[in-house]
N, C-alpha and C positions, 0 to 999 in steps of 0.2 A: 430386541437390542434397545436399551434404553438410552435415550440421548438427552442433553441438557442445552438450552439454548447458551450461547456464548458469543461475546463481542470482541474481535480482534482485529488489528490492522492487517492489511493484505496488498497483492496486485498480480500480471499475467505471463506466460511462458513463452521463450524465444530464446535465440542465441545472441549473445553479446560480444562486441569488439574486445580484445584483451587489452588491460590497461595495466601499468606498474602498481604492485600491491601498496597500499597505503600503510605506512609505518609511523609509530607514535613518535612523536619528536621531529619528523622529516620536515624541512624547511619547505614552504610553499615555493614553487618554480613558477616564475613570471611566464613561461611558456605553456604551462598546463593550465587547465581550468580548475577551479577550487576542488571539485569533487574527485578529481585525480592526484591533486596535491597534498589535500589535507586528509586526516581521519575524521571519522564523524564526530568525534570528542573535540577536534579542534576547529569545528566549523562555528561560525557566528550564527545566532537564531535566525536571521534571514538567509543565510545560505543553508541551514537545515530545513527550514519551512519550504525553500524553492526546490529542494528535491522532490518533493510531492509532484507526481506527474498529473494528478486530477484524474486518475481512471476511476475512482469511486469505489475500488474493491474493498478498501479497508472498511467501509462502513456497511458491508453486506453482512447478515445475520449468518451466524455459523452453528453449527451443531457439534457437539464432541460425544463421541461413543463412550460412556462411563466405564465400559469394560476394556476397551483397548486404546483409548485416548486418541483415537483417530478423529480428524477434524474435517467436516464437510461443510462446503460453501452453500448458501442457499441463493435463489435469485430474488430475495427479500432484502431491501436495504433499510437502514435506520430511518426513521421519520423526519430526521434533519437533513438527511441527504436530498439535495435537488436533483432528481432523477435526469434531467434535461442537461444540466452543467456538470454532474458529478462532484460537486463541491458541497461542503457542509453550509446549510443556511445560516446556522448560529456557531460559527466555528469557535469565537471568543466564550461562549457560554456553553459549549458542549459538555464539558465535565459536569456543569450543574444541572444541565437539563436532561442528560442521559448519564447517571452516576457510573455506570459499568463501561463506558467509553474509554477504551485503552490509550492512553498516550504513548506514542512510541518513542524509545530512547536508544541511544548507541548499544547499551548493555541488553535491552529487550531484542532488539534487531539481532544481535548475534547469539541470543540464546533460544530463539525459536525457528522451528523448522517449517513453519506453515506459511510463511512470507512467499508469495509468488516469485518465479525466478526472475521477472521483470521489474521487480520492486527496486525503485533506485537505492532505498536505504540497504536493502541487501547487497545490490550490485557493489555499492561503495564499500560496504563492510567486507566484501569478497576480493575488492581490489580489482573489479571489473568496471568498464566504461558503461555509460548509458546508451540505450537504443537510440537510433536516430530520430526516432518520433518523440521523444522526451522534449518537452519546452525548452530546456536549458541548451538543448542541441540544434532545435529547429526553429527556435525563435517565435513559435506559435503554439499556443496551448490546444488548439484543435486538432493538432497531428495526431495526439494520443487516441482521439475519437475516430479520425480519417484512417488511422492504422488498424482499426477494430480491435484495440486491445483494452478499451474501457468498459464500464457497465451501461454506459448510455444505449438505451434501446432494449436492454436485457433484464431489467430489473423492475421490480413493482416496490411501492413504499410499505413499510411496516404497518400493520393494522391488526386489530383483533379479529380473531376468527380465522387467520390464515394457518393452515397446517404445516409448518416448517419441513416436516419429513417429506412432505409432497413436493416441495420447491428446492430439493438438493440438486445442485448443478456441478459439472466438473471444469468448467472453463475457467474459472479464476486462477487456477494454479497453472 
């Protein structure tokens, strides 16, 4: 089976609380947090960026089976990922330093099926609420790690000589 390395955004599986579906043009309600009151397209840049829970799964190397299109995650992270904090070390420059780094957009969020079920971008696109451990709900960026849904302690940084096919894992989805 032939595979090619691919970089895509991602996150981990669990169940979420029900939330009213976001509808284009719906007015933000003061009693709802922005991620339940707005569509992805209606969010400010700061709101969009704050949806990232800091799990680090977006930065995992992925392999795509060229015959089936199936995407497999690996336990190897982009060289720019700080594997301790699960944040990009050079976020503002990432596209310049890693040209195939994919920037997640509302349209891309809705068009791909490989985003993990706990990804806040996916949850909001599906009209669902965030999990209790998301920093926007908990108020603490460490809860994503304490809940065991991040890449912290599970990955190594990208480097030459690693055979990605030997590093395929199932936990990111």
